[in-house]
N, C-alpha and C positions, 0 to 999 in steps of 0.2 A: 785667524784661521787654524793655527797651532793650538790655541786653546780650546777651541771648539773640539777638534781630533782627539785631544788627549781627553776631554771630559767624555766623549762617546767611546773610546777605548776602554775607560774605567768603569764604564756602566755595567759590563757584564760580571766584574767582581764584587758588585755590590749585591748579589743574590743572596737572599737569607738561606743559609745553610743549616741553621739551627744554633741555640745558644753553647757556648763554651763549656765544658765539663765542669770547671770550677763554678761556674753562673748556676747551674743546675742543682749540685750540691748545696751551693750558697743559698739558693731559696729554700730548699728543705729545712737547712740549718737556721735561717731566720723565721722561718716560721715555727719552727720548734721553739726557738728561745722566746718568741714572742708568747706562745701558748705556756712556757714554763713562768715566765712572768705574770700572767694572767692567773695561773693555777695558785703561784705563792701568794697574789693578793687576795685570792678567795679561801686560802689554805686548804684547796682539794683540787686533785686532779679531774677535771670535768671536760665537757663537752668543746670549749674553746681550742684546746689542745689537740684533742682527737680531730676537730674539725680542720683546723689549720693545717695538721700534718697531710691528712688525705689530699685535701685540695693542692698542697704544696707538691706533693710526690705525683700527682696526675699532671700538673702544669709542668713541672720538670722533665718528667719522662716523654711529655709530647713534644716540648720544644727544644729538648736539648739536642747537640749533633748527634748523628749515629755512632760516631766512636765514642762518646761518652754515655751510652745508654747503659753499659754493664755496670760501670762504676757507680752511675746514679740509683740503679735498681738495687744493687747491692748494699751500696752504703745507708739509704733511707731506712731499713728496719734497725740497723745498728745504732743511727742517730736517735731513733726514735727510743730504743731501750735505755741509751745513755740519759736522753732527757726525762725519762720517767723517772729512772733511778736516781737522778741528780734533784728531780724534783721532791721526791720521798724523803730523800736524805737530809736536804735541808728543811722540809718540814718537822723532821724527827730528830734531828740533830742533838737536841736537849735531851732526850731520854736516852739516845746512843751514847752520850758523853756520862750520863748518870750511872752507866753500866748495871749490871745485875738483870733481874729478870724484865724489868722494863725496857733494858737496852737490847735485850736477844727480840724482844715482841716488836721493838721500832725497827730492828733490821730486817724481820719478817715484813713489815708493813713497807719497808723500802722495795723488796722483792715482789710482794704480792701485787701490786700494779700492774707489773709485766704480764703475769699470769692473767689478772683480770682482763686486760685490754688485748689479750693474744688473738682472739678471733677479727678484731679490728684490724690489728697487725698483718695477720693471715691474709685477710680480704683485699687490703689496700696493696701488699705485696704481689698477690695473684694478680690483681688488675693491672699495676704497673708491668709485670712482667708480658700480660696479654697483649698490652698497647706498645711495647717494645718489639715483641716478634711480629705484630702488623706492621710496625713502621719498617722493619728491616725486610720483610716480604714485599711491602710496595715499593722500597727502593730498590730490592733485586729486579723485581717487575720493570720498574722504570730504566734501569741500566741495560737490561737485556733488550728492552725495546729500542732504546738509544743506539746498542752496539749494531741492530740489525738494520737501522736506518744507515749508520755511518757505512756498515757492509755493502747495502745495496747502493749507496751514492759512490763508493769507490767502485764497484763492478759496473756500473753505468759509466763512469768516467773511463774506466780502462778500455771497456767495449769502444766508447767514442774516439778514444785514441786508436785504438787497433783499426777501427775503419777508416779513420783519417789517413794513417800511415799506408793501409791497404792501397786506397784511392790514388796517393801519391805516387806509391811505387808503380802502380799499372800506368799511371800517366807519362812518367819517366822511361816505363819500358817502350810504350808505344811512341815516344818522341823519337828513342834511339832506333826502334826498327825502320823509320821512313828516313832515307836520306835527305840531305839538306837540298841536293839538287831537284829531288820530287816535290819537296815543299816548294821550292821557287816556281816549279814549272806550274804546280796547282794554283799557285796565286797568281801567276801570269795568265793562265786561261780563263780565272773567274774574273779577272779585271780586263779581258779581251771582249769589245762588243760581238754579240751574237748575230748571226744574218736573220733578217726577217723572214718569217714564214709565209709563203703564197697561199692564200687563202682560197674555199673552194670556188668563191664566184670569180674571180680572176681566172681560174682554170676553165670554168665553163664558157667564159666570154673569148678565151683563147680559141676553145674548141668550135663555137660557133662562126668566129671569123675564118678559120681554116674550112669549114663547109661551104662557105659563102664564096670564097676564092675558088674552089674546086668546081662549084656549079657554075661559075660565071666562065671558067675557062673550057 
C-alpha cells in the first residue's frame, strides 16, 4: 500500500516542464561542433553547418524550460559566430602563420563568412525570439487561467464554510431559545394517544335515535 501511494504522490512531479538551460545550450553547441567537423572535412563552410545550426536553435528554443529561454536565445548567435570563425581559422591557419599579404588575406577570410551568412544568422535569431515570446505569452495566459480557477475554488469553499457556520449558529440559537421543559412537554404531547374523531355518520345516527324516542313519547 505504501509503495503505491508513494508512486502516486510522485506522479505530479514527473510533468515535463522543459529541458534544463545547459541542455538547450548543449544542443546548439553539439550541432555547431558537428557542422564544423563536416565543414573541415569538405574544406568549406556549407549548408550542413547552417542547417544544423538553424534546426538546433529552433529545437532548443522550443523545448528548453522558460527560465532558460533568454540564455539559449542570446548564446546561440555568439556560438555561431565563434564556430564560423574557428572553422575559417583552422582552414586558413597555414596562410595566417606565413604572414605577409597572404596572412592578412587569410584573416579576412576568417571574418568574411560571418558577414556572408549574417542574413541566415539574423533570420534564425529573429525566429528564436518569436518562439520565445510566444511561449512566454502562452505560459502567462495559462498561469492566469490557473490563478482564476484557484481563486474561484477558494471563494466557493469560503462561501460554503460561511453558509455552514451560519446554519449551525441559527440552529444553536433556536435550541437555546426553547426551554428544556417546553421540549419535554412537546415530546410528551407527541407521544400521547390522540382521541378518535366522531364521524359524520355516527352523529346522524344519534340524531335519528333521538327523533324516534321523542315521537314514541
